[in-house]
DSSP file (Angstrom, degrees, kcal/mol; ACC not computed):
  #  RESIDUE AA STRUCTURE BP1 BP2  ACC     N-H-->O    O-->H-N    N-H-->O    O-->H-N    TCO  KAPPA ALPHA  PHI   PSI    X-CA   Y-CA   Z-CA
    1    1 A X              0   0    0      0, 0.0     2,-0.4     0, 0.0    14,-0.2   0.000 360.0 360.0 360.0 151.3  -16.4   67.5    1.3
    2    2 A X  E     -A   14   0A   0     12,-2.1    12,-3.5     2,-0.0     2,-0.4  -0.977 360.0-151.8-126.4 141.1  -15.1   64.5    3.2
    3    3 A X  E     +A   13   0A   0     -2,-0.4     2,-0.3    10,-0.2    10,-0.2  -0.942  17.6 174.7-116.7 135.5  -16.7   63.0    6.3
    4    4 A X  E     -A   12   0A   0      8,-2.6     8,-2.7    -2,-0.4     2,-0.3  -0.893   7.2-177.4-134.3 165.2  -14.9   61.2    9.1
    5    5 A X  E     +A   11   0A   0     -2,-0.3     2,-0.3     6,-0.2     6,-0.2  -0.976  14.7 137.4-156.1 159.9  -15.7   59.7   12.5
    6    6 A X    >   -     0   0    0      4,-0.9    26,-2.5    -2,-0.3     3,-1.7  -0.862  61.2 -29.2-171.9-154.1  -13.8   58.0   15.3
    7    7 A X  T 3  S+     0   0    0      1,-0.3    26,-0.1    -2,-0.3    24,-0.0   0.709 115.9  68.9 -60.4 -25.7  -13.1   57.4   18.9
    8    8 A X  T 3  S-     0   0    0      2,-0.1    -1,-0.3     1,-0.1     3,-0.1   0.423 106.7-122.1 -79.7   5.1  -14.1   61.0   19.9
    9    9 A X  S <  S+     0   0    0     -3,-1.7    19,-0.7     1,-0.2    18,-0.7   0.447  71.5 125.2  73.6   2.5  -17.8   60.2   19.1
   10   10 A X  E     - B   0  26A   0     16,-0.2    -4,-0.9    17,-0.1     2,-0.6  -0.657  56.2-146.4 -96.8 148.1  -17.9   63.0   16.5
   11   11 A X  E     -AB   5  25A   0     14,-2.9    14,-2.8    -2,-0.3     2,-0.5  -0.970  27.8-161.4-106.6 117.1  -18.8   63.0   12.9
   12   12 A X  E     -AB   4  24A   0     -8,-2.7    -8,-2.6    -2,-0.6     2,-0.5  -0.867  11.9-153.7-111.8 132.8  -16.6   65.6   11.2
   13   13 A X  E     -AB   3  23A   0     10,-2.7     9,-3.6    -2,-0.5    10,-1.5  -0.903  17.8-167.5-104.1 125.5  -17.2   67.3    7.9
   14   14 A X  E     -AB   2  21A   0    -12,-3.5   -12,-2.1    -2,-0.5     2,-0.6  -0.854  25.6-121.2-114.1 146.3  -14.0   68.5    6.1
   15   15 A X     >  -     0   0    0      5,-3.0     4,-2.7    -2,-0.3     5,-0.3  -0.796  22.0-152.6 -83.1 119.9  -13.6   70.8    3.1
   16   16 A X  T  4 S+     0   0    0     -2,-0.6    -1,-0.2     1,-0.2     0, 0.0   0.849  89.3  49.5 -66.3 -35.3  -11.6   68.7    0.7
   17   17 A X  T  4 S+     0   0    0      1,-0.1    -1,-0.2    -3,-0.1    -2,-0.0   0.913 124.8  24.6 -68.6 -45.0  -10.0   71.7   -1.1
   18   18 A X  T  4 S-     0   0    0      2,-0.2    -2,-0.2     0, 0.0    -1,-0.1   0.683  93.2-130.7 -99.8 -18.2   -8.7   73.5    2.0
   19   19 A X     <  +     0   0    0     -4,-2.7     2,-0.2     1,-0.3    -3,-0.1   0.529  61.0 138.9  79.7   5.0   -8.4   70.7    4.5
   20   20 A X        -     0   0    0     -5,-0.3    -5,-3.0     1,-0.1     2,-0.3  -0.589  60.0-110.0 -88.2 146.8  -10.4   72.7    7.1
   21   21 A X  E     -B   14   0A   0     -2,-0.2    -7,-0.3    -7,-0.2     3,-0.1  -0.573  29.2-176.7 -72.9 128.8  -13.0   71.4    9.3
   22   22 A X  E     -     0   0A   0     -9,-3.6     2,-0.3     1,-0.4    -8,-0.2   0.810  66.3  -5.7 -93.7 -36.0  -16.5   72.6    8.4
   23   23 A X  E     -B   13   0A   0    -10,-1.5   -10,-2.7     2,-0.0     2,-0.5  -0.982  48.3-152.5-159.3 145.8  -18.5   71.0   11.2
   24   24 A X  E     -B   12   0A   0     -2,-0.3     2,-0.5   -12,-0.2   -12,-0.2  -0.981  23.9-168.9-119.6 116.3  -18.1   68.7   14.1
   25   25 A X  E     -B   11   0A   0    -14,-2.8   -14,-2.9    -2,-0.5     2,-0.5  -0.912   5.9-164.9-115.5 128.6  -21.4   66.9   14.9
   26   26 A X  E     +B   10   0A   0     -2,-0.5   -16,-0.2   -16,-0.2    36,-0.1  -0.945  38.4 124.1-118.3 120.9  -22.0   64.9   18.0
   27   27 A X        +     0   0    0    -18,-0.7    -1,-0.1    -2,-0.5     2,-0.1   0.442  55.2  86.2-136.4 -30.5  -24.9   62.5   18.4
   28   28 A X        -     0   0    0    -19,-0.7     4,-0.1     1,-0.1   -17,-0.0  -0.454  57.2-157.7 -77.7 148.9  -23.2   59.2   19.2
   29   29 A X  S    S+     0   0    0     -2,-0.1     2,-0.3     2,-0.1    -1,-0.1   0.361  81.1  41.5-104.2   1.6  -22.4   58.3   22.8
   30   30 A X  S    S-     0   0    0    -21,-0.1    19,-0.1     1,-0.1    -2,-0.1  -0.826 109.1 -59.1-134.5 174.9  -19.7   55.8   21.7
   31   31 A X        -     0   0    0     -2,-0.3    17,-2.8    16,-0.1     2,-0.7  -0.204  51.5-115.7 -56.1 144.8  -17.0   55.8   19.0
   32   32 A X  E     +C   47   0B   0    -26,-2.5    15,-0.3    15,-0.2   -27,-0.1  -0.782  39.7 175.1 -83.8 117.9  -18.2   56.1   15.4
   33   33 A X  E     +     0   0B   0     13,-2.3     2,-0.3    -2,-0.7    14,-0.2   0.735  54.9   6.1 -99.7 -28.3  -17.2   52.8   13.9
   34   34 A X  E     +C   46   0B   0     12,-1.7    12,-2.8   -28,-0.1     2,-0.3  -0.991  55.9 179.3-156.9 159.0  -18.6   52.9   10.4
   35   35 A X  E     +C   45   0B   0     -2,-0.3     2,-0.3    10,-0.2    10,-0.2  -0.990   2.5 175.2-158.5 157.5  -20.3   55.1    7.8
   36   36 A X  E     -C   44   0B   0      8,-2.0     8,-3.2    -2,-0.3     2,-0.3  -0.943  17.0-138.8-153.4 173.7  -21.6   55.2    4.3
   37   37 A X  E     -C   43   0B   0     -2,-0.3     6,-0.2     6,-0.2    44,-0.0  -0.951  20.3-134.2-137.7 156.4  -23.5   57.6    2.1
   38   38 A X        -     0   0    0      4,-1.9     5,-0.1    -2,-0.3    -1,-0.1   0.438  53.7-117.5 -85.2   0.0  -26.3   57.5   -0.5
   39   39 A X  S    S+     0   0    0      3,-0.5     4,-0.1     1,-0.1    -2,-0.0   0.423  96.4  44.2  82.1  -2.2  -24.1   59.7   -2.6
   40   40 A X  S    S-     0   0    0      2,-0.3    -1,-0.1     0, 0.0     3,-0.1   0.587 121.8  -2.1-134.4 -60.3  -26.5   62.6   -2.7
   41   41 A X  S    S+     0   0    0      1,-0.1    16,-2.9    16,-0.1    17,-0.5   0.657 108.2  49.9-121.1 -20.4  -28.2   63.7    0.5
   42   42 A X  E     - D   0  56B   0     14,-0.2    -4,-1.9    15,-0.1    -3,-0.5  -0.930  45.3-159.9-134.1 149.4  -27.3   61.6    3.5
   43   43 A X  E     -CD  37  55B   0     12,-2.2    12,-3.5    -2,-0.3     2,-0.4  -0.989  18.9-154.9-119.3 136.1  -24.5   60.1    5.4
   44   44 A X  E     -CD  36  54B   0     -8,-3.2    -8,-2.0    -2,-0.4     2,-0.4  -0.923  10.7-169.8-111.0 132.8  -25.2   57.2    7.7
   45   45 A X  E     -CD  35  53B   0      8,-2.3     8,-2.6    -2,-0.4     2,-0.4  -0.948   9.0-159.3-124.9 145.5  -23.0   56.4   10.8
   46   46 A X  E     -CD  34  52B   0    -12,-2.8   -13,-2.3    -2,-0.4   -12,-1.7  -0.963  17.9-166.9-120.4 141.0  -22.9   53.4   13.1
   47   47 A X  E >   -C   32   0B   0      4,-2.2     3,-1.8    -2,-0.4   -15,-0.2  -0.777  39.4-108.2-127.4 168.4  -21.4   53.6   16.5
   48   48 A X  T 3  S+     0   0    0    -17,-2.8   -16,-0.1     1,-0.3   -17,-0.1   0.650 114.8  71.4 -64.3 -15.6  -20.2   51.5   19.5
   49   49 A X  T 3  S-     0   0    0    -18,-0.4    -1,-0.3     2,-0.1    19,-0.1   0.377 116.3-114.5 -82.2   5.3  -23.3   52.8   21.2
   50   50 A X  S <  S+     0   0    0     -3,-1.8    18,-2.5     1,-0.3     2,-0.3   0.634  74.7 131.7  71.7  15.4  -25.4   50.6   18.9
   51   51 A X  E     - E   0  67B   0     16,-0.2    -4,-2.2    22,-0.1     2,-0.5  -0.732  45.8-156.5 -98.6 148.0  -27.0   53.6   17.2
   52   52 A X  E     -DE  46  66B   0     14,-2.2    14,-2.1    -2,-0.3     2,-0.4  -0.998  16.8-163.4-117.7 125.3  -27.3   54.3   13.5
   53   53 A X  E     -DE  45  65B   0     -8,-2.6    -8,-2.3    -2,-0.5     2,-0.6  -0.884  14.0-149.5-112.8 142.8  -27.7   57.9   12.6
   54   54 A X  E     -DE  44  64B   0     10,-2.5     9,-3.0    -2,-0.4    10,-1.2  -0.948  20.6-165.8-109.8 111.5  -28.9   59.5    9.4
   55   55 A X  E     -DE  43  62B   0    -12,-3.5   -12,-2.2    -2,-0.6     2,-0.5  -0.826  17.1-132.1-103.5 132.5  -27.2   62.8    8.8
   56   56 A X  E  >  -D   42   0B   0      5,-2.6     4,-1.9    -2,-0.4     5,-0.4  -0.710   6.8-154.8 -78.5 127.4  -28.4   65.4    6.2
   57   57 A X  T  4 S+     0   0    0    -16,-2.9    -1,-0.2    -2,-0.5   -15,-0.1   0.832  94.7  52.9 -69.5 -31.7  -25.5   66.6    4.1
   58   58 A X  T  4 S+     0   0    0    -17,-0.5    -1,-0.2     1,-0.2   -16,-0.1   0.916 123.8  22.3 -71.7 -44.5  -27.4   69.9    3.5
   59   59 A X  T  4 S-     0   0    0      2,-0.2    -2,-0.2     0, 0.0    -1,-0.2   0.606  92.4-134.7 -99.2 -13.7  -28.2   70.8    7.2
   60   60 A X     <  +     0   0    0     -4,-1.9     2,-0.3     1,-0.2    -3,-0.1   0.845  64.0 125.8  56.7  38.4  -25.4   68.8    8.9
   61   61 A X  S    S-     0   0    0     -5,-0.4    -5,-2.6   -36,-0.1     2,-0.7  -0.914  70.2-111.6-123.7 151.5  -27.9   67.6   11.4
   62   62 A X  E     +E   55   0B   0     -2,-0.3    -7,-0.3    -7,-0.2     3,-0.1  -0.744  33.3 179.3 -79.9 115.9  -28.8   64.1   12.6
   63   63 A X  E     +     0   0B   0     -9,-3.0     2,-0.4    -2,-0.7    -1,-0.2   0.750  67.4  23.9 -91.6 -28.1  -32.4   63.5   11.3
   64   64 A X  E     -E   54   0B   0    -10,-1.2   -10,-2.5     2,-0.0     2,-0.4  -0.998  58.9-176.6-141.6 135.5  -32.9   60.0   12.6
   65   65 A X  E     -E   53   0B   0     -2,-0.4     2,-0.4   -12,-0.2   -12,-0.2  -0.991  10.4-177.8-131.4 124.0  -31.2   58.1   15.4
   66   66 A X  E     -E   52   0B   0    -14,-2.1   -14,-2.2    -2,-0.4     2,-0.4  -0.983  16.6-144.7-129.3 132.6  -32.1   54.4   16.0
   67   67 A X  E     -E   51   0B   0     -2,-0.4     2,-0.5   -16,-0.2   -16,-0.2  -0.778  11.5-162.9 -93.6 135.2  -30.8   52.1   18.7
   68   68 A X        -     0   0    0    -18,-2.5     2,-2.1    -2,-0.4    -2,-0.0  -0.987  17.7-139.8-120.4 124.3  -30.2   48.4   17.9
   69   69 A X        +     0   0    0     -2,-0.5     2,-0.3     2,-0.0   -19,-0.1  -0.424  66.2 109.6 -81.4  62.9  -29.9   46.0   20.8
   70   70 A X  S    S-     0   0    0     -2,-2.1    18,-0.2   -20,-0.1    -2,-0.1  -0.879  76.7-118.0-133.6 164.2  -27.1   44.0   19.1
   71   71 A X  S    S+     0   0    0     16,-0.7     2,-0.4    -2,-0.3    17,-0.2   0.758  95.3  27.3 -78.3 -24.6  -23.4   43.6   19.9
   72   72 A X  E     -F   87   0C   0     15,-1.3    15,-2.4   -22,-0.1     2,-0.4  -0.999  58.5-164.2-142.5 142.7  -22.2   45.1   16.6
   73   73 A X  E     +F   86   0C   0     -2,-0.4     2,-0.3    13,-0.2    13,-0.2  -0.993  16.5 172.7-122.1 130.8  -23.5   47.5   14.0
   74   74 A X  E     -F   85   0C   0     11,-2.5    11,-3.9    -2,-0.4     2,-0.4  -0.949  16.3-149.8-134.5 156.5  -22.0   47.8   10.5
   75   75 A X  E     +F   84   0C   0     -2,-0.3     2,-0.3     9,-0.2     9,-0.2  -0.953  16.2 174.7-126.3 147.3  -23.0   49.7    7.4
   76   76 A X  E     -F   83   0C   0      7,-2.2     7,-2.6    -2,-0.4     2,-0.6  -0.956  30.1-116.8-145.4 164.4  -22.5   48.9    3.8
   77   77 A X  E     +F   82   0C   0     -2,-0.3     5,-0.2     5,-0.2     2,-0.2  -0.921  36.1 172.9-109.5 121.8  -23.4   50.2    0.4
   78   78 A X  E >   -F   81   0C   0      3,-3.4     3,-1.7    -2,-0.6     0, 0.0  -0.500  52.9 -83.6-114.1-174.2  -25.6   48.0   -1.8
   79   79 A X  T 3  S+     0   0    0      1,-0.3     3,-0.1    -2,-0.2    -2,-0.0   0.686 130.0  48.0 -69.6 -15.2  -27.3   48.6   -5.1
   80   80 A X  T 3  S-     0   0    0      1,-0.4     2,-0.3     0, 0.0    -1,-0.3   0.222 122.6 -96.9-103.6  12.5  -30.2   50.3   -3.3
   81   81 A X  E <  S-F   78   0C   0     -3,-1.7    -3,-3.4   -44,-0.0    -1,-0.4  -0.793  76.8  -0.8 110.6-153.2  -28.0   52.5   -1.1
   82   82 A X  E     -F   77   0C   0     -2,-0.3     2,-0.4    -5,-0.2    -5,-0.2  -0.475  59.1-171.8 -75.6 142.5  -26.9   52.1    2.4
   83   83 A X  E     -F   76   0C   0     -7,-2.6    -7,-2.2    -2,-0.2     2,-0.4  -0.986  21.4-125.7-131.6 147.1  -27.9   49.1    4.4
   84   84 A X  E     -F   75   0C   0     -2,-0.4     2,-0.6    -9,-0.2    -9,-0.2  -0.762  16.9-158.5 -89.3 134.0  -27.4   48.3    8.1
   85   85 A X  E     -F   74   0C   0    -11,-3.9   -11,-2.5    -2,-0.4     2,-0.4  -0.961  14.8-167.2-111.9 115.3  -25.6   45.0    8.9
   86   86 A X  E     -F   73   0C   0     -2,-0.6     2,-0.3   -13,-0.2   -13,-0.2  -0.825   5.5-168.6-109.4 140.0  -26.5   44.0   12.5
   87   87 A X  E      F   72   0C   0    -15,-2.4   -15,-1.3    -2,-0.4   -16,-0.7  -0.891 360.0 360.0-123.1 158.3  -24.8   41.2   14.5
   88   88 A X              0   0    0     -2,-0.3    -1,-0.1   -18,-0.2    -2,-0.0   0.413 360.0 360.0-101.1 360.0  -25.7   39.6   17.8
């Protein structure tokens, strides 16, 4: 599977073999700007709405949504998994 996000505020899961969309999930109220994965169970997305969402790959649902009162939200992958990078 491949996961994408963009200006339409959706996080989309694609079947890598067929190229078909498996799911379109909407939780952000602004564009999806960044994402990363822990490589096993979760995808994390950051949006223009200042939210970071934790998506279950198994259920394709947003399990946690957190608002950050900062001007920018970024995500990166470190040696311990995904980390949020917040800017003012």
